[in-house]
C-alpha positions in Angstrom: 116.7 39.9 86.7 117.8 39.3 90.3 117.1 42.4 92.4 118.5 43.6 95.7 114.9 44.0 97.0 111.6 42.6 95.9 109.3 45.4 96.9 109.6 49.1 96.1 107.4 52.0 97.3 106.7 54.7 94.7 106.8 57.9 96.7 104.4 60.0 94.7 100.8 61.0 94.9 100.7 61.9 91.2 98.8 59.2 89.4 100.4 60.1 86.0 103.9 59.7 87.5 102.9 56.4 89.1 101.6 55.1 85.8 104.8 56.1 84.0 107.1 54.7 86.7 105.1 51.4 86.8 105.5 51.0 83.0 109.2 51.8 83.2 109.8 49.4 86.1 107.9 46.5 84.5 111.0 44.6 83.4 112.2 44.2 87.0 109.2 42.2 88.3 109.1 44.2 91.5 106.1 44.4 93.8 105.3 48.0 93.5 103.4 49.9 96.2 102.4 53.6 96.3 100.3 56.1 98.2 97.3 55.0 96.2 97.4 51.8 98.3 97.1 53.7 101.5 93.8 54.6 103.2 95.1 57.9 104.4 97.9 59.0 102.0 100.1 61.9 103.2 101.1 64.6 100.9 104.8 65.5 101.3 105.3 69.2 100.8 107.8 69.9 98.0 109.4 72.9 99.6 113.1 72.3 98.8 115.0 74.7 96.5 116.2 71.9 94.2 114.8 68.9 92.4 117.2 66.7 94.3 116.1 68.1 97.6 112.4 67.5 96.9 113.0 63.9 95.6 115.2 63.0 98.6 112.6 64.5 101.0 109.8 62.4 99.6 111.8 59.2 99.5 113.0 59.7 103.1 109.5 60.3 104.4 108.0 57.2 102.8 111.0 55.0 103.7 110.6 56.1 107.3 106.8 55.6 107.2 106.8 52.2 105.5 110.2 50.6 106.0 110.1 49.7 102.3 112.8 51.0 99.9 111.3 54.2 98.5 111.8 55.7 95.1 110.8 59.3 94.5 111.3 61.8 91.7 111.0 65.5 91.1 110.9 67.0 87.6 111.3 70.5 86.3 110.9 72.1 82.9 113.8 74.5 82.4 113.3 77.1 79.7 116.5 78.8 78.4 115.0 82.3 77.7 113.3 82.3 81.1 116.5 81.8 83.0 115.6 78.2 83.8 112.0 78.9 84.9 109.7 77.3 85.8 112.3 74.8 87.1 111.6 73.5 90.6 108.3 75.4 90.6 107.0 73.7 87.4 104.0 72.0 89.1 102.8 75.3 90.6 104.1 77.8 88.0 100.7 79.5 87.7 100.0 79.3 91.5 98.8 76.7 94.1 96.1 74.2 93.2 96.1 75.0 89.5 95.6 72.7 86.5 98.1 71.5 84.0 96.4 73.8 81.5 96.9 76.8 83.8 100.6 76.2 83.9 100.8 75.7 80.1 98.9 78.9 79.5 101.2 80.9 81.7 104.3 79.4 80.0 103.0 80.3 76.6 102.2 83.9 77.7 105.8 84.2 79.1 107.3 83.1 75.8 105.1 85.2 73.6 107.3 87.1 71.1 110.5 85.2 72.1 112.4 83.5 69.4 114.5 81.4 71.7 112.2 78.6 72.8 114.8 76.1 73.9 114.0 74.0 76.9 114.8 70.8 78.7 113.0 68.5 81.1 115.1 67.3 84.0 114.2 64.5 86.4 116.0 63.6 89.6 115.3 60.1 91.1 116.0 59.4 94.7 116.1 56.0 96.3 116.2 55.4 100.0 117.0 52.0 101.4 118.3 50.6 104.7 121.8 50.9 103.1 121.8 54.5 102.1 120.6 57.3 99.8 121.1 57.4 96.1 120.2 59.7 93.2 120.1 59.6 89.4 119.4 62.3 86.8 117.8 62.3 83.4 117.6 65.1 80.9 115.6 65.6 77.6 116.3 68.6 75.5 113.8 70.2 73.1 111.8 73.3 72.4 108.5 74.8 73.5 106.0 74.9 70.7 103.7 78.0 70.1 100.5 75.9 70.5 99.6 72.7 72.3 99.3 69.5 70.3 98.4 66.0 71.2 96.2 64.4 73.8 98.6 62.1 75.6 100.9 62.6 78.5 100.4 65.2 81.1 101.8 68.5 82.4 103.7 70.4 79.8 103.8 67.5 77.3 101.5 69.1 74.8 104.0 72.0 74.3 107.3 70.2 74.6 108.8 68.9 71.4 111.9 66.8 72.0 115.0 67.3 69.8 114.9 65.1 66.7 111.1 64.8 66.6 108.3 66.6 64.8 105.8 65.6 67.5 105.3 66.9 71.0 105.5 64.5 74.0 101.7 64.5 74.0 101.7 63.2 70.4 104.1 60.3 71.0 103.0 56.8 72.2 103.7 56.1 75.8 106.3 53.6 74.8 108.2 56.1 72.6 108.0 58.8 75.2 109.2 56.6 78.0 112.2 55.5 75.8 113.5 59.1 75.3 112.1 61.1 78.1 113.9 62.6 81.1 112.2 60.2 83.5 112.9 57.3 81.2 116.6 58.2 81.0 116.8 58.6 84.8 115.1 55.2 85.2 117.6 53.8 82.7 120.5 55.0 84.9 118.7 53.6 87.9 118.3 50.3 86.1 122.0 50.1 85.2 122.9 50.5 88.8 120.3 47.9 89.8 122.0 45.4 87.5 125.3 46.1 89.1 123.7 46.0 92.5 122.2 42.6 91.8 125.8 41.4 91.2 126.8 42.8 94.6 128.2 46.1 93.2 126.6 49.0 95.0 126.0 52.3 93.2 128.0 55.2 94.6 126.6 56.4 97.9 125.7 60.0 98.4 128.4 61.7 100.5 126.8 65.1 100.6 123.0 65.4 100.8 123.2 69.1 99.7 121.6 70.6 96.7 122.5 70.3 93.0 123.2 74.0 92.9 120.7 74.8 90.1 117.0 74.6 90.3 115.3 73.1 87.6 106.9 68.7 86.2 105.8 66.5 83.8 
């Protein structure tokens, strides 16, 4: 597929995210670079009130630092009975410098005794190029299980069961998870615009770089 650029910087320090994005972007034959290729990678603080804000901040930083089109994402797990929590704080739900298991344990404690366990993962992708700033969103609905299951994935994957499945994300193959996941769906929207872009049709440029209005990490 002809692309509007040949090199893309993955603006993430999370090796699990980089692995997923690399798999999802494989069909485009892009040269992918990331912070793992740098001798002194900088950690961009995720201090914005929305997923979109964090994704744009990371992509802007790495585009300015490298001059390469930069793709970043931010992801939140939004639990219905917790009023959308942990949302934008998903990666640090149990505090700073905690493990994935710490976050999962806190989530299960918060949901103990609750019958409504509906939840959704939401990902916002941000791309910064010399031509502008663009965002895409992907959502995957499901429920939080009472106990972790599966050894794959990362983050909240062992306790998130997507609608239409008996397995958690952590029990699915990487290929199947990527096909239906929030990040996979955001990448599919991104890919659709890249196809148009390659035919000289630009995706809609962001007019307002404000927030999404609702806060929403796997």
